[in-house]
N, C-alpha and C positions, 0 to 999 in steps of 0.2 A: 643358321645362315639367314641373312636378310632377304626378304622377299622384295622383288622389284615390281612396282605397280605399273601396269601398262597404261600408256596415255592414249586416249581415244578422243575423237571429235565430240563436241557436245551434241545433244539431239538437235538443237537448233541449227548448228553448222552442218550437220549431216543432212537435214531436210533442205537447207539452202543449196548445198552441193548437188543433191539428188535432183531437185527441181530444175536447177540451172543446167545440169547435164541433159536432162530429157528435153528441155526447151531448145537447147543448142542442137541436139540431134534432129528434132522435128523441124526446126528452122532450116537446117542444112539440107534436109531432104526436100523441103518446099522450095528453097532457092534453086536447088539442082533441077527440079522438074518444072518450075513455074517462071524462072527467070527468062526474060526475052533474050534473043540472040545478040542484041546490041551490047548487053553486059559482057558477054564473052569476048566480043570484038574489042570493047573498050579496055578490058583487063589485059588482053593480049597486046594491044598497042602500047599501053602503059608499061607492061613488063618488058617489051622489046626496047622501049626507050631507056629503061634502066639496065639493059643488057642481060635480062633474064628471059627464059622461055617457059611460060605457063599460062593456063587459061582458067576459065571459071571452074572446070572440073577439079583442078588442082587446089584452088581456093576452098572449094566445098570439102574436099578430102582433108585439108588441114583443119577446117572448122570441125569436121566430124572427129578428127583425132583428139581435139581438145575436149569434146563432149564425152568420148569414150574414156579419156584419161580421168576426167572428173568422176565418171560413173565407177571406174575401177578403184579410184581413191576411196570412195564411199564403201564399195564392196569389200575391200581388203582391210578396212578399218573396223569392221564390226567385231564386237567381242564374241568369244566362243560360246 
């Protein structure tokens, strides 16, 4: 029976994804706690103008979601 070879990211791609996920997660935490209140107000005004309702906290959660997704992509791609 023919053996299927598993495809994995190259070490360079793995390192890029890992570093970018960590940078995104750290940046999202810094934005959450260091952003001025005017940013939240500006985002809410813009979102309301578009017919949506969200603020800075929702934007930060979305950014964190991207960081966690990249981290899990690397974690589950590792060979056994």
